[in-house]
PDB file of N, CA, C and O in Angstrom:
ATOM      1  N   MET A   1     -60.040-132.977  21.982  1.00  0.00           N
ATOM      2  CA  MET A   1     -59.856-132.779  20.476  1.00  0.00           C
ATOM      3  C   MET A   1     -60.983-133.798  20.159  1.00  0.00           C
ATOM      4  O   MET A   1     -61.430-133.552  19.039  1.00  0.00           O
ATOM      5  N   GLU A   2     -61.608-134.865  20.749  1.00  0.00           N
ATOM      6  CA  GLU A   2     -62.749-135.905  20.342  1.00  0.00           C
ATOM      7  C   GLU A   2     -63.837-134.788  20.033  1.00  0.00           C
ATOM      8  O   GLU A   2     -64.534-134.820  19.019  1.00  0.00           O
ATOM      9  N   THR A   3     -63.909-133.892  20.910  1.00  0.00           N
ATOM     10  CA  THR A   3     -65.180-133.306  20.625  1.00  0.00           C
ATOM     11  C   THR A   3     -65.255-132.448  19.556  1.00  0.00           C
ATOM     12  O   THR A   3     -66.277-132.308  18.884  1.00  0.00           O
ATOM     13  N   LEU A   4     -64.187-131.847  19.359  1.00  0.00           N
ATOM     14  CA  LEU A   4     -64.120-131.049  17.969  1.00  0.00           C
ATOM     15  C   LEU A   4     -64.316-131.888  16.617  1.00  0.00           C
ATOM     16  O   LEU A   4     -64.838-131.446  15.593  1.00  0.00           O
ATOM     17  N   GLN A   5     -63.819-133.137  16.792  1.00  0.00           N
ATOM     18  CA  GLN A   5     -63.830-134.117  15.879  1.00  0.00           C
ATOM     19  C   GLN A   5     -65.279-134.457  15.547  1.00  0.00           C
ATOM     20  O   GLN A   5     -65.638-134.755  14.408  1.00  0.00           O
ATOM     21  N   ARG A   6     -66.038-134.401  16.535  1.00  0.00           N
ATOM     22  CA  ARG A   6     -67.754-135.145  16.615  1.00  0.00           C
ATOM     23  C   ARG A   6     -68.425-133.889  16.326  1.00  0.00           C
ATOM     24  O   ARG A   6     -69.654-133.956  16.323  1.00  0.00           O
ATOM     25  N   ASN A   7     -67.812-132.575  16.043  1.00  0.00           N
ATOM     26  CA  ASN A   7     -68.608-131.271  16.312  1.00  0.00           C
ATOM     27  C   ASN A   7     -69.555-131.249  17.248  1.00  0.00           C
ATOM     28  O   ASN A   7     -70.701-130.832  17.082  1.00  0.00           O
ATOM     29  N   ASP A   8     -69.096-131.695  18.245  1.00  0.00           N
ATOM     30  CA  ASP A   8     -69.669-131.001  19.790  1.00  0.00           C
ATOM     31  C   ASP A   8     -69.281-129.908  20.272  1.00  0.00           C
ATOM     32  O   ASP A   8     -68.282-129.932  20.991  1.00  0.00           O
ATOM     33  N   LEU A   9     -69.769-128.998  20.085  1.00  0.00           N
ATOM     34  CA  LEU A   9     -69.104-127.536  20.354  1.00  0.00           C
ATOM     35  C   LEU A   9     -69.588-126.841  21.530  1.00  0.00           C
ATOM     36  O   LEU A   9     -69.123-125.745  21.841  1.00  0.00           O
ATOM     37  N   ASP A  10     -70.580-127.469  22.262  1.00  0.00           N
ATOM     38  CA  ASP A  10     -70.792-127.031  23.597  1.00  0.00           C
ATOM     39  C   ASP A  10     -69.653-127.205  24.864  1.00  0.00           C
ATOM     40  O   ASP A  10     -69.764-126.674  25.969  1.00  0.00           O
ATOM     41  N   HIS A  11     -68.812-127.864  24.530  1.00  0.00           N
ATOM     42  CA  HIS A  11     -67.613-128.107  25.439  1.00  0.00           C
ATOM     43  C   HIS A  11     -66.825-126.997  25.243  1.00  0.00           C
ATOM     44  O   HIS A  11     -66.421-126.327  26.193  1.00  0.00           O
ATOM     45  N   LEU A  12     -66.507-126.680  23.810  1.00  0.00           N
ATOM     46  CA  LEU A  12     -65.766-125.692  23.268  1.00  0.00           C
ATOM     47  C   LEU A  12     -66.316-124.296  23.887  1.00  0.00           C
ATOM     48  O   LEU A  12     -65.754-123.789  24.857  1.00  0.00           O
ATOM     49  N   TYR A  13     -67.320-123.772  23.340  1.00  0.00           N
ATOM     50  CA  TYR A  13     -68.057-122.954  24.180  1.00  0.00           C
ATOM     51  C   TYR A  13     -67.745-122.496  25.532  1.00  0.00           C
ATOM     52  O   TYR A  13     -67.350-121.371  25.836  1.00  0.00           O
ATOM     53  N   THR A  14     -67.988-123.600  26.403  1.00  0.00           N
ATOM     54  CA  THR A  14     -68.091-123.666  27.721  1.00  0.00           C
ATOM     55  C   THR A  14     -66.375-122.969  28.273  1.00  0.00           C
ATOM     56  O   THR A  14     -66.123-122.110  29.118  1.00  0.00           O
ATOM     57  N   LEU A  15     -65.494-123.742  27.412  1.00  0.00           N
ATOM     58  CA  LEU A  15     -63.891-123.561  27.570  1.00  0.00           C
ATOM     59  C   LEU A  15     -63.606-122.157  27.330  1.00  0.00           C
ATOM     60  O   LEU A  15     -62.918-121.434  28.050  1.00  0.00           O
ATOM     61  N   ILE A  16     -64.135-121.870  26.366  1.00  0.00           N
ATOM     62  CA  ILE A  16     -63.948-120.078  25.831  1.00  0.00           C
ATOM     63  C   ILE A  16     -64.632-119.291  26.678  1.00  0.00           C
ATOM     64  O   ILE A  16     -63.993-118.311  27.059  1.00  0.00           O
ATOM     65  N   LEU A  17     -65.969-119.423  27.189  1.00  0.00           N
ATOM     66  CA  LEU A  17     -66.576-118.880  28.372  1.00  0.00           C
ATOM     67  C   LEU A  17     -66.065-118.343  29.290  1.00  0.00           C
ATOM     68  O   LEU A  17     -66.200-117.200  29.726  1.00  0.00           O
ATOM     69  N   VAL A  18     -65.135-119.606  29.776  1.00  0.00           N
ATOM     70  CA  VAL A  18     -64.224-119.857  31.084  1.00  0.00           C
ATOM     71  C   VAL A  18     -63.019-119.062  30.921  1.00  0.00           C
ATOM     72  O   VAL A  18     -62.513-118.405  31.831  1.00  0.00           O
ATOM     73  N   PHE A  19     -62.553-119.146  29.674  1.00  0.00           N
ATOM     74  CA  PHE A  19     -61.203-118.517  29.395  1.00  0.00           C
ATOM     75  C   PHE A  19     -61.373-116.863  29.546  1.00  0.00           C
ATOM     76  O   PHE A  19     -60.507-116.122  30.010  1.00  0.00           O
ATOM     77  N   ILE A  20     -62.491-116.508  29.122  1.00  0.00           N
ATOM     78  CA  ILE A  20     -62.992-115.195  28.885  1.00  0.00           C
ATOM     79  C   ILE A  20     -62.980-114.533  30.391  1.00  0.00           C
ATOM     80  O   ILE A  20     -62.364-113.536  30.769  1.00  0.00           O
ATOM     81  N   GLY A  21     -63.875-115.422  31.149  1.00  0.00           N
ATOM     82  CA  GLY A  21     -64.118-115.039  32.454  1.00  0.00           C
ATOM     83  C   GLY A  21     -62.942-114.754  33.647  1.00  0.00           C
ATOM     84  O   GLY A  21     -62.977-113.967  34.593  1.00  0.00           O
ATOM     85  N   VAL A  22     -61.898-115.700  33.229  1.00  0.00           N
ATOM     86  CA  VAL A  22     -60.619-115.630  33.854  1.00  0.00           C
ATOM     87  C   VAL A  22     -59.630-114.466  33.630  1.00  0.00           C
ATOM     88  O   VAL A  22     -58.903-113.968  34.489  1.00  0.00           O
ATOM     89  N   LEU A  23     -59.735-114.087  32.214  1.00  0.00           N
ATOM     90  CA  LEU A  23     -58.833-113.005  31.606  1.00  0.00           C
ATOM     91  C   LEU A  23     -59.909-111.457  32.545  1.00  0.00           C
ATOM     92  O   LEU A  23     -59.470-110.529  33.224  1.00  0.00           O
ATOM     93  N   PHE A  24     -61.146-111.749  32.214  1.00  0.00           N
ATOM     94  CA  PHE A  24     -61.877-110.229  32.798  1.00  0.00           C
ATOM     95  C   PHE A  24     -61.553-110.189  34.232  1.00  0.00           C
ATOM     96  O   PHE A  24     -61.142-109.120  34.683  1.00  0.00           O
ATOM     97  N   GLY A  25     -61.707-111.412  35.174  1.00  0.00           N
ATOM     98  CA  GLY A  25     -61.267-111.683  36.538  1.00  0.00           C
ATOM     99  C   GLY A  25     -59.628-110.780  36.537  1.00  0.00           C
ATOM    100  O   GLY A  25     -59.337-109.846  37.284  1.00  0.00           O
ATOM    101  N   ASN A  26     -58.991-111.229  35.764  1.00  0.00           N
ATOM    102  CA  ASN A  26     -57.376-110.889  35.998  1.00  0.00           C
ATOM    103  C   ASN A  26     -57.411-109.351  35.650  1.00  0.00           C
ATOM    104  O   ASN A  26     -56.598-108.606  36.197  1.00  0.00           O
ATOM    105  N   LEU A  27     -58.253-108.901  34.834  1.00  0.00           N
ATOM    106  CA  LEU A  27     -57.992-107.389  34.463  1.00  0.00           C
ATOM    107  C   LEU A  27     -58.604-106.548  35.729  1.00  0.00           C
ATOM    108  O   LEU A  27     -58.242-105.484  36.230  1.00  0.00           O
ATOM    109  N   VAL A  28     -59.774-107.527  36.080  1.00  0.00           N
ATOM    110  CA  VAL A  28     -60.347-106.461  37.186  1.00  0.00           C
ATOM    111  C   VAL A  28     -59.496-106.380  38.655  1.00  0.00           C
ATOM    112  O   VAL A  28     -59.305-105.351  39.303  1.00  0.00           O
ATOM    113  N   PHE A  29     -59.169-107.354  38.901  1.00  0.00           N
ATOM    114  CA  PHE A  29     -57.935-107.472  39.905  1.00  0.00           C
ATOM    115  C   PHE A  29     -56.868-106.675  39.823  1.00  0.00           C
ATOM    116  O   PHE A  29     -56.543-105.915  40.735  1.00  0.00           O
ATOM    117  N   ASP A  30     -56.215-106.792  38.676  1.00  0.00           N
ATOM    118  CA  ASP A  30     -55.153-106.034  38.079  1.00  0.00           C
ATOM    119  C   ASP A  30     -55.321-104.625  38.789  1.00  0.00           C
ATOM    120  O   ASP A  30     -54.678-104.227  39.760  1.00  0.00           O
ATOM    121  N   ASN A  31     -56.336-103.944  38.090  1.00  0.00           N
ATOM    122  CA  ASN A  31     -56.887-102.601  38.162  1.00  0.00           C
ATOM    123  C   ASN A  31     -57.042-102.327  39.861  1.00  0.00           C
ATOM    124  O   ASN A  31     -56.544-101.376  40.463  1.00  0.00           O
ATOM    125  N   LEU A  32     -57.679-103.170  40.319  1.00  0.00           N
ATOM    126  CA  LEU A  32     -57.980-103.112  41.754  1.00  0.00           C
ATOM    127  C   LEU A  32     -56.393-103.216  42.949  1.00  0.00           C
ATOM    128  O   LEU A  32     -56.270-102.974  44.150  1.00  0.00           O
ATOM    129  N   LYS A  33     -55.777-103.511  42.285  1.00  0.00           N
ATOM    130  CA  LYS A  33     -54.617-103.511  42.796  1.00  0.00           C
ATOM    131  C   LYS A  33     -53.898-102.364  42.563  1.00  0.00           C
ATOM    132  O   LYS A  33     -53.210-102.116  43.553  1.00  0.00           O
ATOM    133  N   PHE A  34     -53.741-101.454  41.573  1.00  0.00           N
ATOM    134  CA  PHE A  34     -53.397-100.386  41.250  1.00  0.00           C
ATOM    135  C   PHE A  34     -53.928 -99.354  41.961  1.00  0.00           C
ATOM    136  O   PHE A  34     -53.374 -98.564  42.724  1.00  0.00           O
ATOM    137  N   PHE A  35     -55.295 -99.472  41.556  1.00  0.00           N
ATOM    138  CA  PHE A  35     -56.331 -98.410  42.573  1.00  0.00           C
ATOM    139  C   PHE A  35     -55.891 -98.165  44.282  1.00  0.00           C
ATOM    140  O   PHE A  35     -55.721 -97.154  44.963  1.00  0.00           O
ATOM    141  N   LEU A  36     -55.829 -99.303  44.496  1.00  0.00           N
ATOM    142  CA  LEU A  36     -55.570 -99.532  46.072  1.00  0.00           C
ATOM    143  C   LEU A  36     -54.445 -98.986  46.626  1.00  0.00           C
ATOM    144  O   LEU A  36     -54.400 -98.251  47.612  1.00  0.00           O
ATOM    145  N   GLY A  37     -53.290 -99.483  45.764  1.00  0.00           N
ATOM    146  CA  GLY A  37     -51.774 -99.263  45.686  1.00  0.00           C
ATOM    147  C   GLY A  37     -51.867 -97.467  45.670  1.00  0.00           C
ATOM    148  O   GLY A  37     -51.288 -96.865  46.575  1.00  0.00           O
ATOM    149  N   ASP A  38     -52.471 -96.842  44.814  1.00  0.00           N
ATOM    150  CA  ASP A  38     -52.350 -95.473  44.775  1.00  0.00           C
ATOM    151  C   ASP A  38     -52.778 -94.830  46.012  1.00  0.00           C
ATOM    152  O   ASP A  38     -52.170 -93.951  46.624  1.00  0.00           O
ATOM    153  N   ILE A  39     -54.057 -95.449  46.353  1.00  0.00           N
ATOM    154  CA  ILE A  39     -54.620 -94.851  47.665  1.00  0.00           C
ATOM    155  C   ILE A  39     -53.655 -94.651  48.528  1.00  0.00           C
ATOM    156  O   ILE A  39     -53.320 -93.549  48.964  1.00  0.00           O
ATOM    157  N   VAL A  40     -53.116 -95.826  48.838  1.00  0.00           N
ATOM    158  CA  VAL A  40     -51.994 -96.180  50.129  1.00  0.00           C
ATOM    159  C   VAL A  40     -50.899 -95.749  49.815  1.00  0.00           C
ATOM    160  O   VAL A  40     -50.114 -95.683  50.761  1.00  0.00           O
ATOM    161  N   SER A  41     -50.332 -95.260  48.369  1.00  0.00           N
ATOM    162  CA  SER A  41     -48.946 -94.365  48.358  1.00  0.00           C
ATOM    163  C   SER A  41     -49.352 -93.224  48.487  1.00  0.00           C
ATOM    164  O   SER A  41     -48.530 -92.555  49.113  1.00  0.00           O
ATOM    165  N   VAL A  42     -50.462 -92.522  48.122  1.00  0.00           N
ATOM    166  CA  VAL A  42     -50.624 -91.005  48.463  1.00  0.00           C
ATOM    167  C   VAL A  42     -51.052 -90.747  49.668  1.00  0.00           C
ATOM    168  O   VAL A  42     -50.830 -89.571  49.956  1.00  0.00           O
ATOM    169  N   ASP A  43     -51.607 -91.377  50.556  1.00  0.00           N
ATOM    170  CA  ASP A  43     -51.516 -91.000  52.124  1.00  0.00           C
ATOM    171  C   ASP A  43     -50.353 -91.190  52.718  1.00  0.00           C
ATOM    172  O   ASP A  43     -50.069 -90.435  53.648  1.00  0.00           O
ATOM    173  N   THR A  44     -49.464 -92.183  52.342  1.00  0.00           N
ATOM    174  CA  THR A  44     -48.247 -92.280  52.828  1.00  0.00           C
ATOM    175  C   THR A  44     -47.185 -90.945  52.341  1.00  0.00           C
ATOM    176  O   THR A  44     -46.463 -90.295  53.097  1.00  0.00           O
ATOM    177  N   ALA A  45     -47.317 -90.798  51.075  1.00  0.00           N
ATOM    178  CA  ALA A  45     -46.435 -89.572  50.638  1.00  0.00           C
ATOM    179  C   ALA A  45     -46.572 -88.205  51.370  1.00  0.00           C
ATOM    180  O   ALA A  45     -45.744 -87.332  51.629  1.00  0.00           O
ATOM    181  N   ILE A  46     -48.193 -88.347  51.667  1.00  0.00           N
ATOM    182  CA  ILE A  46     -48.425 -86.750  52.451  1.00  0.00           C
ATOM    183  C   ILE A  46     -47.980 -86.718  53.803  1.00  0.00           C
ATOM    184  O   ILE A  46     -47.435 -85.709  54.250  1.00  0.00           O
ATOM    185  N   ASP A  47     -48.191 -87.868  54.581  1.00  0.00           N
ATOM    186  CA  ASP A  47     -47.566 -88.229  55.892  1.00  0.00           C
ATOM    187  C   ASP A  47     -46.089 -88.141  55.851  1.00  0.00           C
ATOM    188  O   ASP A  47     -45.629 -87.638  56.876  1.00  0.00           O
ATOM    189  N   ILE A  48     -45.600 -88.332  55.356  1.00  0.00           N
ATOM    190  CA  ILE A  48     -44.005 -88.557  55.129  1.00  0.00           C
ATOM    191  C   ILE A  48     -43.721 -86.828  54.708  1.00  0.00           C
ATOM    192  O   ILE A  48     -42.938 -86.179  55.402  1.00  0.00           O
ATOM    193  N   ARG A  49     -44.259 -86.341  53.811  1.00  0.00           N
ATOM    194  CA  ARG A  49     -44.001 -84.988  53.443  1.00  0.00           C
ATOM    195  C   ARG A  49     -44.071 -83.979  54.923  1.00  0.00           C
ATOM    196  O   ARG A  49     -43.211 -83.276  55.453  1.00  0.00           O
ATOM    197  N   THR A  50     -45.315 -84.238  55.242  1.00  0.00           N
ATOM    198  CA  THR A  50     -45.963 -83.214  56.518  1.00  0.00           C
ATOM    199  C   THR A  50     -44.878 -83.494  57.645  1.00  0.00           C
ATOM    200  O   THR A  50     -44.605 -82.487  58.297  1.00  0.00           O
ATOM    201  N   THR A  51     -44.296 -84.493  57.959  1.00  0.00           N
ATOM    202  CA  THR A  51     -43.626 -85.131  59.235  1.00  0.00           C
ATOM    203  C   THR A  51     -42.221 -84.172  58.962  1.00  0.00           C
ATOM    204  O   THR A  51     -41.732 -83.388  59.775  1.00  0.00           O
ATOM    205  N   ILE A  52     -41.707 -84.475  57.541  1.00  0.00           N
ATOM    206  CA  ILE A  52     -40.326 -84.026  57.178  1.00  0.00           C
ATOM    207  C   ILE A  52     -40.549 -82.416  57.289  1.00  0.00           C
ATOM    208  O   ILE A  52     -39.723 -81.820  57.981  1.00  0.00           O
ATOM    209  N   PHE A  53     -41.368 -81.813  56.805  1.00  0.00           N
ATOM    210  CA  PHE A  53     -41.673 -80.440  56.807  1.00  0.00           C
ATOM    211  C   PHE A  53     -41.634 -80.099  58.355  1.00  0.00           C
ATOM    212  O   PHE A  53     -40.832 -79.258  58.761  1.00  0.00           O
ATOM    213  N   LYS A  54     -42.323 -80.617  59.043  1.00  0.00           N
ATOM    214  CA  LYS A  54     -42.476 -80.338  60.508  1.00  0.00           C
ATOM    215  C   LYS A  54     -41.013 -80.078  61.421  1.00  0.00           C
ATOM    216  O   LYS A  54     -40.663 -79.221  62.233  1.00  0.00           O
ATOM    217  N   TYR A  55     -40.381 -81.280  60.834  1.00  0.00           N
ATOM    218  CA  TYR A  55     -39.029 -81.745  61.475  1.00  0.00           C
ATOM    219  C   TYR A  55     -38.064 -80.382  60.954  1.00  0.00           C
ATOM    220  O   TYR A  55     -37.590 -79.712  61.872  1.00  0.00           O
ATOM    221  N   VAL A  56     -37.849 -80.078  59.973  1.00  0.00           N
ATOM    222  CA  VAL A  56     -37.189 -78.934  59.195  1.00  0.00           C
ATOM    223  C   VAL A  56     -37.485 -77.699  59.795  1.00  0.00           C
ATOM    224  O   VAL A  56     -36.603 -76.885  60.067  1.00  0.00           O
ATOM    225  N   GLN A  57     -39.084 -77.454  60.091  1.00  0.00           N
ATOM    226  CA  GLN A  57     -39.336 -76.055  60.790  1.00  0.00           C
ATOM    227  C   GLN A  57     -39.052 -75.881  62.098  1.00  0.00           C
ATOM    228  O   GLN A  57     -39.051 -74.784  62.657  1.00  0.00           O
ATOM    229  N   GLU A  58     -38.741 -77.212  62.755  1.00  0.00           N
ATOM    230  CA  GLU A  58     -38.713 -77.261  64.347  1.00  0.00           C
ATOM    231  C   GLU A  58     -37.003 -77.171  64.407  1.00  0.00           C
ATOM    232  O   GLU A  58     -36.548 -77.261  65.548  1.00  0.00           O
ATOM    233  N   LEU A  59     -36.190 -77.034  63.506  1.00  0.00           N
ATOM    234  CA  LEU A  59     -34.670 -77.040  63.679  1.00  0.00           C
ATOM    235  C   LEU A  59     -34.324 -75.748  64.155  1.00  0.00           C
ATOM    236  O   LEU A  59     -35.166 -74.863  63.999  1.00  0.00           O
ATOM    237  N   ASP A  60     -33.247 -75.468  64.705  1.00  0.00           N
ATOM    238  CA  ASP A  60     -33.038 -74.168  65.386  1.00  0.00           C
ATOM    239  C   ASP A  60     -32.257 -73.225  64.183  1.00  0.00           C
ATOM    240  O   ASP A  60     -31.842 -73.648  63.104  1.00  0.00           O
ATOM    241  N   PHE A  61     -32.195 -72.059  64.610  1.00  0.00           N
ATOM    242  CA  PHE A  61     -31.896 -70.991  63.439  1.00  0.00           C
ATOM    243  C   PHE A  61     -30.272 -71.320  62.944  1.00  0.00           C
ATOM    244  O   PHE A  61     -29.835 -70.977  61.845  1.00  0.00           O
ATOM    245  N   SER A  62     -29.637 -71.909  63.779  1.00  0.00           N
ATOM    246  CA  SER A  62     -28.028 -72.001  63.091  1.00  0.00           C
ATOM    247  C   SER A  62     -28.225 -73.002  62.029  1.00  0.00           C
ATOM    248  O   SER A  62     -27.464 -72.755  61.094  1.00  0.00           O
ATOM    249  N   PHE A  63     -28.982 -74.072  61.813  1.00  0.00           N
ATOM    250  CA  PHE A  63     -29.250 -74.953  60.794  1.00  0.00           C
ATOM    251  C   PHE A  63     -29.516 -74.477  59.430  1.00  0.00           C
ATOM    252  O   PHE A  63     -29.013 -74.917  58.396  1.00  0.00           O
ATOM    253  N   HIS A  64     -30.333 -73.565  59.547  1.00  0.00           N
ATOM    254  CA  HIS A  64     -31.146 -72.551  58.285  1.00  0.00           C
ATOM    255  C   HIS A  64     -30.442 -71.530  58.029  1.00  0.00           C
ATOM    256  O   HIS A  64     -30.689 -70.932  56.981  1.00  0.00           O
ATOM    257  N   ALA A  65     -29.351 -71.034  58.924  1.00  0.00           N
ATOM    258  CA  ALA A  65     -28.621 -70.005  58.407  1.00  0.00           C
ATOM    259  C   ALA A  65     -27.309 -70.639  57.418  1.00  0.00           C
ATOM    260  O   ALA A  65     -26.759 -69.993  56.526  1.00  0.00           O
ATOM    261  N   GLY A  66     -27.014 -71.858  57.758  1.00  0.00           N
ATOM    262  CA  GLY A  66     -25.679 -72.538  57.110  1.00  0.00           C
ATOM    263  C   GLY A  66     -26.584 -73.120  55.705  1.00  0.00           C
ATOM    264  O   GLY A  66     -25.863 -73.751  54.933  1.00  0.00           O
ATOM    265  N   LYS A  67     -27.695 -73.027  55.372  1.00  0.00           N
ATOM    266  CA  LYS A  67     -28.197 -73.999  54.440  1.00  0.00           C
ATOM    267  C   LYS A  67     -28.933 -72.681  53.542  1.00  0.00           C
ATOM    268  O   LYS A  67     -29.393 -71.650  54.036  1.00  0.00           O
ATOM    269  N   SER A  68     -28.891 -73.046  52.125  1.00  0.00           N
ATOM    270  CA  SER A  68     -29.572 -72.251  51.318  1.00  0.00           C
ATOM    271  C   SER A  68     -30.855 -72.982  51.007  1.00  0.00           C
ATOM    272  O   SER A  68     -30.818 -74.212  50.956  1.00  0.00           O
ATOM    273  N   THR A  69     -31.984 -72.340  50.796  1.00  0.00           N
ATOM    274  CA  THR A  69     -33.264 -72.668  50.359  1.00  0.00           C
ATOM    275  C   THR A  69     -33.072 -73.428  49.368  1.00  0.00           C
ATOM    276  O   THR A  69     -33.728 -74.451  49.560  1.00  0.00           O
ATOM    277  N   GLY A  70     -32.376 -73.489  48.154  1.00  0.00           N
ATOM    278  CA  GLY A  70     -32.309 -74.413  47.000  1.00  0.00           C
ATOM    279  C   GLY A  70     -31.770 -75.643  47.218  1.00  0.00           C
ATOM    280  O   GLY A  70     -32.045 -76.636  46.544  1.00  0.00           O
ATOM    281  N   ALA A  71     -30.773 -75.605  48.422  1.00  0.00           N
ATOM    282  CA  ALA A  71     -30.263 -77.021  48.949  1.00  0.00           C
ATOM    283  C   ALA A  71     -31.684 -77.972  49.625  1.00  0.00           C
ATOM    284  O   ALA A  71     -32.051 -79.127  49.408  1.00  0.00           O
ATOM    285  N   LEU A  72     -32.135 -77.076  50.358  1.00  0.00           N
ATOM    286  CA  LEU A  72     -33.339 -77.581  51.164  1.00  0.00           C
ATOM    287  C   LEU A  72     -34.243 -78.383  50.082  1.00  0.00           C
ATOM    288  O   LEU A  72     -34.430 -79.596  50.180  1.00  0.00           O
ATOM    289  N   ILE A  73     -34.762 -77.620  49.083  1.00  0.00           N
ATOM    290  CA  ILE A  73     -35.799 -77.944  48.133  1.00  0.00           C
ATOM    291  C   ILE A  73     -35.265 -79.074  47.468  1.00  0.00           C
ATOM    292  O   ILE A  73     -36.045 -80.013  47.310  1.00  0.00           O
ATOM    293  N   SER A  74     -33.731 -79.234  46.904  1.00  0.00           N
ATOM    294  CA  SER A  74     -33.480 -80.275  46.343  1.00  0.00           C
ATOM    295  C   SER A  74     -33.058 -81.557  47.263  1.00  0.00           C
ATOM    296  O   SER A  74     -32.750 -82.672  46.841  1.00  0.00           O
ATOM    297  N   ALA A  75     -33.112 -81.188  48.429  1.00  0.00           N
ATOM    298  CA  ALA A  75     -33.072 -82.231  49.224  1.00  0.00           C
ATOM    299  C   ALA A  75     -34.360 -83.083  49.411  1.00  0.00           C
ATOM    300  O   ALA A  75     -34.427 -84.312  49.362  1.00  0.00           O
ATOM    301  N   PHE A  76     -35.430 -82.148  49.649  1.00  0.00           N
ATOM    302  CA  PHE A  76     -36.808 -82.603  49.552  1.00  0.00           C
ATOM    303  C   PHE A  76     -37.093 -83.369  48.237  1.00  0.00           C
ATOM    304  O   PHE A  76     -37.447 -84.548  48.253  1.00  0.00           O
ATOM    305  N   LYS A  77     -36.941 -82.729  47.208  1.00  0.00           N
ATOM    306  CA  LYS A  77     -37.195 -83.424  45.649  1.00  0.00           C
ATOM    307  C   LYS A  77     -36.559 -84.734  45.686  1.00  0.00           C
ATOM    308  O   LYS A  77     -37.308 -85.711  45.705  1.00  0.00           O
ATOM    309  N   ARG A  78     -35.211 -84.925  45.701  1.00  0.00           N
ATOM    310  CA  ARG A  78     -34.555 -86.103  46.130  1.00  0.00           C
ATOM    311  C   ARG A  78     -35.334 -87.491  46.719  1.00  0.00           C
ATOM    312  O   ARG A  78     -35.570 -88.572  46.179  1.00  0.00           O
ATOM    313  N   GLY A  79     -35.647 -86.922  48.187  1.00  0.00           N
ATOM    314  CA  GLY A  79     -36.351 -87.841  49.123  1.00  0.00           C
ATOM    315  C   GLY A  79     -37.872 -88.143  48.413  1.00  0.00           C
ATOM    316  O   GLY A  79     -38.406 -89.252  48.377  1.00  0.00           O
ATOM    317  N   ASP A  80     -38.347 -87.076  47.943  1.00  0.00           N
ATOM    318  CA  ASP A  80     -39.667 -87.257  47.209  1.00  0.00           C
ATOM    319  C   ASP A  80     -39.882 -88.296  45.928  1.00  0.00           C
ATOM    320  O   ASP A  80     -40.819 -89.058  45.690  1.00  0.00           O
ATOM    321  N   ASN A  81     -38.808 -88.066  45.285  1.00  0.00           N
ATOM    322  CA  ASN A  81     -38.456 -89.100  44.273  1.00  0.00           C
ATOM    323  C   ASN A  81     -38.087 -90.163  44.732  1.00  0.00           C
ATOM    324  O   ASN A  81     -38.953 -91.015  44.533  1.00  0.00           O
ATOM    325  N   ALA A  82     -37.349 -90.495  45.178  1.00  0.00           N
ATOM    326  CA  ALA A  82     -36.998 -91.624  46.094  1.00  0.00           C
ATOM    327  C   ALA A  82     -37.943 -92.604  46.589  1.00  0.00           C
ATOM    328  O   ALA A  82     -37.835 -93.825  46.477  1.00  0.00           O
ATOM    329  N   PHE A  83     -39.008 -91.872  47.225  1.00  0.00           N
ATOM    330  CA  PHE A  83     -40.287 -92.459  47.481  1.00  0.00           C
ATOM    331  C   PHE A  83     -41.015 -93.163  46.538  1.00  0.00           C
ATOM    332  O   PHE A  83     -41.445 -94.316  46.560  1.00  0.00           O
ATOM    333  N   TRP A  84     -41.089 -92.244  45.662  1.00  0.00           N
ATOM    334  CA  TRP A  84     -41.885 -92.677  44.081  1.00  0.00           C
ATOM    335  C   TRP A  84     -41.301 -93.694  43.289  1.00  0.00           C
ATOM    336  O   TRP A  84     -41.929 -94.305  42.424  1.00  0.00           O
ATOM    337  N   GLU A  85     -39.939 -93.917  43.609  1.00  0.00           N
ATOM    338  CA  GLU A  85     -39.091 -94.760  42.618  1.00  0.00           C
ATOM    339  C   GLU A  85     -39.292 -96.242  43.437  1.00  0.00           C
ATOM    340  O   GLU A  85     -38.962 -97.263  42.834  1.00  0.00           O
ATOM    341  N   LEU A  86     -39.768 -96.331  44.647  1.00  0.00           N
ATOM    342  CA  LEU A  86     -40.040 -97.586  45.158  1.00  0.00           C
ATOM    343  C   LEU A  86     -41.023 -98.572  44.489  1.00  0.00           C
ATOM    344  O   LEU A  86     -41.225 -99.678  44.991  1.00  0.00           O
TER     345      LEU A  86
END
């Protein structure tokens, strides 16, 4: 407050620049967090889907004879949606 009363605006400009720098750094790190999170989550989702499809394909015929295609697709969708809801 004393610097404003004396019209010494150099400190105020420095404080404003530091504040803008902190806001910019926050923006960069938030975007980096989302970008890296997307990379990890997409790779994980691909691994999970591949594992589940391999498992279902290796089940014996009696399992598939008792299930409809729609029921399997619905189960896959529920699992996939549950992963993305995390």
